[in-house]
N, C-alpha and C positions, 0 to 999 in steps of 0.2 A: 141331661134330664134326670137321670138316676140320682145324681147328687142333690138336685133340687127337691125331689120327692123325699129323699132321706132327711133333708133339712126340715121339711114340713113335719115328717113323722117324729123327729127328735125334738120338735118344738123350738128349733133355732130360728125359724122364720115362718111366715104365713103366706099362703098364695096371694098374689097381687090381684089387681083389678082385671087382669086378663085370665089368669089361670083359675081364680076363685069361682067365677061363674061357670067355667067348664066343669069343675068338680061338682058344682051344684047340679048340673045337667046329668052328669054320669051317675051320681048316687041318688038322684031324685029327691034331694033334701034342700032345705033353705039354707041361706048363709048363716043364719042364727043357729040352726041345728048342727051345722058343721063347725061352729065356733069361729066363723070369719067375722071380721070387723066391718067389711064394706057391705054395700047393698047387695040384694039378691039378684039384681039385673046386671047384664053385661054393660060395660062402659060404653055408653051410647056415642061418645065422641069418635069412636072408631068408624061410625057410619056417617059422620058429618062430612059434608062436601063444602067446606068454607075456606076462604083465604085467610091464613093466619094473621093475627093482628100485630105480632111482634116477632123478632128473631127467636126469642125463647119459646114462644108458642109454636113456631115452625119446627124447632128441634124436638119439642115434645110430640107434636103431631106426626112427624116423619118417623120418630122412634117407635111410636105406637103402631103405625102402619107396617113397618118392617117386622115388628115382633108378631103382629096378628097374621100377616102374610106368611111368615116363617112357620107359624103354628097352624096354618091352613084353616083359618077361621072362615067357614063357608059363607055366611051372610056377606062378608066383605068380598070374597072371591067371586061371588055370584051377583054382586051389586050392579045396578044399572047406573049409567052416567046421568048427571043432572045438567039440563040445558041452561038454567039460570046460573049455575056455577061457572060456566065458561064466560058469560057476560060479566059477572061480578069480578072474577079474577082479572080479566083484561082491563076493566075500568079501574079497579083498585091499584093495579100496577101502573097504569098510565098517569094517574093523579097522585102517585105515592110521594111522600115527603122525602127528605134526604135519607139515604140508607143508614142503617144502624147495625151494630153487632151486639151479640148478647152480653148480658152482665158477666163479668169475669168471676169465676169460681175459685176460691182460694184452695179448695181441696182437690181440684182437678189436676190431671197430669199436664205437664208442660208440652206444648205442641210447637213444632218448628216447621220450616219449609220442607225439610226432609220427609216429615210425616205426610205432608200434602202431596209430595211427589210420589210417595208410595201408593196413596189412594189413586192418583191419576194413572199410574202404571197398571195397577190391578184392574181398574175400571176399563182401561184400553184392552186388556186381555179378554174381559168378559164381552166387550163390544165386538171383538173379532170372532169369538165363539157364537155370539148372536147372529152375526152376519153370515157365517158359514153353515150354522146348524139350526137356526131359528130360535125364536124367543123362549120356547119351552125346553130347550136343551139344557141350559145352565142357569135358568132364571132363579131357581131355588138357591143355588150356590151363591149367586150374586147377592141375593137378599141376606143370606147367612153372613156373608162378608160385611155387608153394610151394617147389619144389626150388631154383630159381634165386635168388629174392629173399628168402625167409624164413629159409632155413638160415643164411646169414651173420649174421642178426640173433640167432637162437637161440644162436649161438656167439660173440656179441659181449660187450661190457661194459655192464652196467646195474645200477642200484640195485635194492634189493629191491622197492620200489614199482613200478618199471618192469617188473621181472622178472615179478611177479605178473600185471600187465596184459598183458604179452607172452604169457605162457603161456596165459592165459585166451583171448586172441584167437586164438592159433594152435590151441588146442584146438577152438575153435568152427569154424575153417577146416578142421581135420582131420576134424571131425564131418561137415562138408559133403562132404569128399572121400569119407567113408564112405557117406553117403547117395547120392551120385552113382554110386559103384561098386555099391552095392546096387541102385539103379535100373537099372544096366546088367547086373545079375545076375552080377557078379563077386563072389561071396559070400564066398569065403575072403579076398580082398583087402579087402572092405568090413569084415569082422570085425576084421582087423588094424588098419585105420584107427580103428575104434571103440575098440579097446583102447588104442591110443596116445593118442587124444583123451582118454580117461578118465584116463590117468596124467598128462597135461599139465594137465587140469582139477584133479586132486588137488593138484598142486604149485602151482597158482594159487590154491588155497584157494577155488575156485569150486564149492561143493557143488551149487548149483542147476543149473549146466551139467552137472556130473557126473551128476546124476540124469536129466537129459534125454538124456544119452548112453546110460545104461542103458535108458531108454525106447526109444531107437532100436534097441538090441540086441534088446529084446523084440519090437519090430515085425518085425525080420528073422527072429527065431527062429520066430514064428508063420507067416510066409510060407514058411519052410522045413519046416513041419510038426513043429517041436520045441516042442510046446505046454507041456509041464511047465517047460522052461527059460524059455520066454517069460513065463509067469505069475510065476515066481520072480524074474526080472529086473525086472518091473514092481513087484513087492512090495519088492524091494531098493531100487529108486529111491525109493519112497514112504517107506520106513523110514529110508534114509540121509540124506534131506534134511528129515525131519520138522520139526526146529526152525526151518528157514528156508523151508519150502515155501510157495508162494503158491497161491491157489485155482486158477489156471489150470494150474499144474504138477500139483497133486493130481488135477485133472480128467483131464489127459492120462494120468497113470500108471494111474488107475482104468480108463480107456478101454482102455489096452493090456492090462491084466489081463483085461478083459471079452472082448477079441478072442481071447485065448488060451483062455479058458474056454469060449467059444462053440464053438471047434473041438473041444473035448473032449466036447461034448454036455451039459455041466453047465449047464442052462438057469437054474436058480435062482441059482447063484453068479454067472453071467454078468449076469443082470438086477440082482442086488444091486450088482455093480461098476458097472454103467451108472447105476443110481440114485445111487450115491455120486459118480460123475463129474458128473452133472447138478446135484446139490446144490452141489458144489464150484464149478462154473462160475457158478451163480446167485449165489454170494456174492462174485464177482469185483468188484474196483474197478480203476480205472486206476492206482492207486498201487502202487508196489513190484513191478511185474511186469517181468521181464526183456524187453527189446525183442525178443529172438529167439523168444519164445513167443507173441507177439501174434497169430500166424496161427491159433492154436488157439481158435476161437470156436464159436458155436452151430452154424454150418454144418459145421464140422469134426467136432464131436461127433456131429451127426446122421449124418455119413458113417460114423463108427466104429460107431454103433448100427445103421446099415443093414447093414454087414458082419456084425455079430453076429447080427441076426435072420435074415439070409439063411442063415447057417451053421447055425442051429438050426431051419431049415425053417419059420420063421414069415414066409411070403412077404408077406402083407398088411402086417405091421408093417415089414418091410424096405422095401416100396414107400413107405409113409408117411414113413419117416425119410429115405430116399434123395431123395424129392421136396423135402425141406427142406435138402438137403446141397449145393446149388449155390451157390458163393460168387460166381461171376461174375468173380473176379479171380485165381484160381489154376487155371491151365489143366490141369495134370496131375491135381490133386485133383478137379477137376470131371469129368475123363475117368473116373477111378476110380469116382466116385459115380454117374455116368451108366451105366457098365457094371454096377455092382451093381444099379441100378434095372432095367436090361434083364434081368439074370439073375433078379431077383425076379419080374418079370412072367412070365418063362418058367416059373419054378417054380410060379407061381400058375395056369398054364394059359392065359395070354393071349399066345399066340405072336405074333399080329399086332402088338400093342403092344410086345412085347419086341423085335421086329425094327425097329420104328420108332425106339425109343429107342437101340438099338445103332447104327443109322445116324447118329443125332445124335452119339453118342460118337465114331464114326469121323471124322465131319467135324470135331469138336472137336479130335481128337488127330492130325490129319493132319501137324502140324508137330513132333510129339513123337518124339524118338529115345530110346526107353525099352523095354528088354527086359521090364520088369515090366508095362508096358501090353500088350505082346504076349501075356504070359502070361494076363492077364485075358481077352483076346479068344480065346485058345486054349481056355480053360475054357468060355467061352460057346459056342464052336463045338461042343465035345463035348456040351454040354447041348442044343444045337440038333439034333444028330443023334439024341439020345434022344427028343426031341419028335416026330420023324418028319417026313416030307415033307408039305408043304402048299403051297397057292398063295402064301401069305405068305412062307414060307421060300424058295421058288423065286425070287420077285421080289426078295427081299432079297439073296440070294446073287448074283444076276445084277447087281444094282445096285452091290454092293461089291467085285466081282471084282478091280478094278484098284486098290483102296485099298491104300496101301503097308503099313499095319499089318495089314490083313487078309491080304495076301499073306504077310507074315512069320509070322503066326499059323498059316498053313497048313502050315508045317513041323512043327507040333506036333500038330494035330488037323484033318486035311483033311475037308471036308464033301463 
């Protein structure tokens, strides 16, 4: 940043469409008064929630998002998601023509499969950090890597084979950026990352990954109480990759549909979707499954079922599934499953057991930096108030008073 400012001061360069408006705001002057050539308003494309029309548009859009995110552009970080954007993206993907790759640039760096492998390895490292410590732990570092190291590769020279592999790997990394932003409850930003990831996966001709991205959108839509959109996105994922779907992917998509249907109160449809997910997962073999879906196993499906039965007020069934949902290897997922178990015990009237399990969740999640985890605790606190004061509740609240996540959840639902 110091070098960039020095370059501006020496007249070697001018602030671009991102930094120029920031300087206008800081100094309270117009672009003309500062001698800038662009307009006085911030680049409105940053706030667009649209599906890119071409591979080149996708590169431009995701580069702008990474840069704005990296520079903490608050309107973007605080943006709300768009309901129509989910529908537009899923439809545009479903009816998309043959995939394309961007125009080759003669002045770009040469990109090979070794460069693609490096992106994959680095993204996997960030995914592990996300799983262990939450989306807010290394999110900024992940965006820094994508903005600094990956953009030049996207704008480089590569063969069609390398281009497909590059776009697929960057789509997966952008999906991770979306998940991390979603976990940090930066929902408008997360949605934009998911949209860009979907377009990159389309041009990589990676339909399985594209389906998984729609599944992620469905997950977010359910979290945001947009149940109709969530169910539609899950169905679009299943329909769109039907010829190449694997059992694990089908299981995940059916589970996402079930999560949305549970929230609508449609018990019969929810149970049908869960049964379809179970049958699909039972038919799984180790062959032909993408590496990135390997996490979705029996424990993960049990966690999804626990959420469903909790939401349709089948507390005992929720308890039974939640008890089978502990993987022992995925910290955040285990935290969510444990909190669902605590909430299910509370809804079943077993306040003492609910408090004991919630304490386990707090100990498990002490290292997590996740606004989504805080929201689970806030919901539990609200339900704990409804349950009324008791000795168990008093002992629990005294014990957890200084827990970091519990303190954070108090901003939403103080006990």
